C-alpha positions in Angstrom: 6.5 -6.6 -22.2 2.7 -6.6 -22.0 1.4 -5.4 -18.6 -2.3 -5.9 -17.9 -3.8 -4.4 -14.7 -7.4 -5.2 -13.8 -9.6 -4.6 -10.7 -12.5 -6.6 -9.5 -14.6 -7.0 -6.3 -12.7 -9.0 -3.8 -15.9 -10.9 -2.9 -15.9 -12.3 -6.5 -12.4 -13.9 -6.2 -12.4 -17.6 -6.9 -10.3 -20.3 -5.1 -8.2 -20.7 -8.2 -7.4 -17.0 -8.3 -6.3 -17.1 -4.6 -4.1 -20.1 -5.4 -2.7 -18.2 -8.3 -1.7 -15.4 -6.0 0.7 -17.7 -4.2 2.7 -17.9 -7.4 3.8 -14.3 -6.8 5.9 -15.9 -4.0 6.0 -12.8 -1.8 5.5 -12.3 2.0 1.9 -13.6 2.2 0.6 -17.1 2.5 -2.8 -18.5 1.8 -4.3 -17.4 5.2 -3.2 -13.8 4.6 -4.7 -13.7 1.2 -8.0 -15.3 2.3 -8.3 -12.7 5.1 -7.5 -9.9 2.7 -10.3 -11.1 0.5 -12.7 -10.7 3.4 -11.3 -7.5 4.7 -10.9 -5.3 1.6 -13.4 -4.4 -1.1 -11.2 -4.3 -4.2 -8.6 -6.7 -5.7 -6.2 -5.6 -8.4 -4.3 -8.1 -10.4 -1.2 -7.2 -12.5 -0.1 -9.7 -15.2 3.0 -9.6 -17.4 2.6 -11.5 -20.6 -0.3 -13.3 -19.0 1.4 -14.4 -15.8 0.5 -12.9 -12.4 3.2 -10.6 -11.1 1.3 -8.4 -8.6 -1.7 -8.2 -6.3 -3.3 -5.3 -4.4 -6.2 -5.5 -1.9 -7.6 -2.1 -1.2 -10.7 0.1 -0.3 -11.9 3.5 -1.4 -13.7 5.2 1.4 -14.1 8.4 3.4 -12.7 8.7 6.9 -14.2 11.7 8.7 -15.4 13.0 5.3 -12.0 12.8 3.7 -11.6 10.6 0.7 -9.0 7.8 1.2 -7.3 5.0 -0.7 -6.4 2.3 1.9 -4.0 -0.3 0.6 -4.5 -3.2 2.9 -2.1 -5.6 1.2 0.1 -5.5 -1.9 2.6 -8.0 -3.1 4.9 -7.7 -6.1 6.8 -10.6 -7.7 10.6 -10.4 -7.3 11.3 -10.2 -11.0 13.1 -7.9 -13.4 9.7 -6.3 -14.1 8.9 -5.4 -10.5 9.3 -1.7 -10.9 6.8 -1.6 -13.9 4.4 -3.8 -11.9 4.5 -1.6 -8.9 3.9 1.5 -11.1 1.0 -0.3 -12.7 -0.6 -1.2 -9.4 -0.3 2.3 -8.0 -1.5 3.8 -11.3 -4.6 1.7 -11.0 -5.2 2.8 -7.4 -4.9 6.4 -8.5 -7.3 5.9 -11.4 -9.9 4.3 -9.1 -9.4 7.3 -6.7 -9.9 9.8 -9.6 -13.1 8.0 -10.7 -14.5 7.9 -7.1 -13.3 11.3 -5.9 -13.0 13.7 -8.8 -11.8 17.3 -7.9 -10.8 16.3 -4.4 -7.6 15.8 -2.5 -7.1 12.2 -1.4 -5.2 10.5 1.4 -3.3 7.3 0.5 -2.4 5.1 3.4 -0.8 1.7 4.0 1.6 -0.3 6.2 5.2 -1.1 5.5 7.5 -3.7 6.9 10.7 -2.4 5.2 11.9 0.7 3.4 11.8 -0.8 -0.1 8.0 -0.6 -0.2 7.9 3.2 0.4 8.8 3.6 -3.3 5.1 3.0 -3.9 4.4 6.4 -2.4 7.0 8.4 -4.3 4.4 10.4 -6.2 2.7 11.7 -3.1 3.2 15.0 -1.3 3.4 15.6 2.5 4.2 12.0 3.3 4.1 11.2 7.0 6.2 10.3 8.7 9.3 11.7 7.1 12.8 12.5 8.3 13.4 16.0 9.5 9.7 16.7 10.0 8.0 16.9 13.3 4.4 15.6 12.8 1.7 17.9 14.1 -1.6 17.0 15.8 -3.6 16.4 12.6 -0.9 14.3 11.0 -0.7 12.2 14.2 -4.5 11.9 14.2 -4.3 10.4 10.7 -1.8 7.9 12.0 -4.3 6.9 14.7 -7.2 6.7 12.3 -5.3 4.4 10.0 -4.1 2.2 12.8 -7.7 1.7 13.9 -8.8 1.1 10.3 -6.1 -1.5 9.8 -7.0 -3.1 13.1 -3.6 -2.7 14.7 -4.2 0.2 17.1 -3.6 -2.0 20.2 0.1 -2.1 19.4 0.4 1.3 17.7 2.7 4.1 18.9 1.5 7.5 17.7 4.8 9.2 18.3 6.8 7.0 15.9 3.9 5.7 13.7 5.2 2.2 14.4 3.1 -0.9 15.0 5.3 -2.7 17.5 4.0 -6.2 16.8 1.4 -8.2 15.0 1.0 -5.5 12.4 1.8 -7.5 9.3 -1.5 -9.1 8.3 -1.2 -6.8 5.3 1.4 -4.3 4.0 3.1 -3.2 0.8 5.4 -6.0 0.0 7.9 -4.8 -2.6 11.6 -5.6 -2.8 13.6 -2.9 -4.4 15.6 -3.8 -7.5 18.2 -1.3 -6.4 18.4 -1.6 -2.6 21.6 0.3 -2.4 19.8 3.3 -3.8 17.2 3.5 -1.0 17.6 7.0 0.5 19.1 7.0 4.0 16.3 9.1 5.3 13.7 6.5 4.2 15.7 3.6 5.7 16.0 5.5 8.9 12.3 5.6 9.4 12.4 1.8 10.0 15.1 1.8 12.8 12.4 1.0 15.4 10.4 -1.5 13.3 10.9 -5.0 14.5 10.0 -7.1 11.5 10.5 -10.4 13.3 7.8 -9.5 15.8 5.5 -8.4 13.0 6.3 -4.7 13.3 5.2 -2.2 10.7 5.3 1.5 9.9 2.0 3.2 9.0 2.6 5.8 6.3 0.2 8.2 4.6 0.5 10.9 2.1 -1.7 13.2 0.0 -2.3 13.5 -3.7 -3.8 16.9 -4.6 -6.7 17.0 -7.0 -4.6 18.5 -9.8 -2.0 15.8 -9.4 -4.5 13.0 -9.2 -5.8 14.0 -12.7 -2.3 13.1 -14.1 -1.5 10.1 -11.8 -4.9 8.5 -12.4 -5.0 9.0 -16.2 -5.2 5.9 -18.3 -2.0 5.4 -20.4 
């Protein structure tokens, strides 16, 4: 398998590239992709043997001085290569973070509509929310900051980190190849997420500077 992952400015995307993204056949339609093109600075495309298998729209920025990777929208084709594609997309996000914020700890944040997607954050530490951990003030503050940045703060509940409705303009759309292996504590985080109403869970975690060196290294 040949996996190629490249990043470009979202503003430079062509109509043919946006149309090609529909071939991933994930959760997002043409309107979602067009909005993401306008809302997010970077677009990462993952191809397997020349065919598009994954897309990420993201931004690298500082929030209150803290370096962040904000994943506005990600979608991964439901194929036998999905795990490798997800790893490639996240590896590219970490590499971009390493280049932009060397020697700094970085926050990674996104929205999730189902537990499957949280696999994308498996390399992060201090993931919030998490089962058995009572979020403290600064952790809840990050949830609020991200809700505002994602434009979903009107429907956001800071106690549960849940966007109650209209929160799915973008999220990490990944369907696990082993759904029976999803940990119960991860699945439990989504008990109050009403996907039919557009509900989502805002999750963030940290990658420490020393870990980012490894996560962001080119293979």
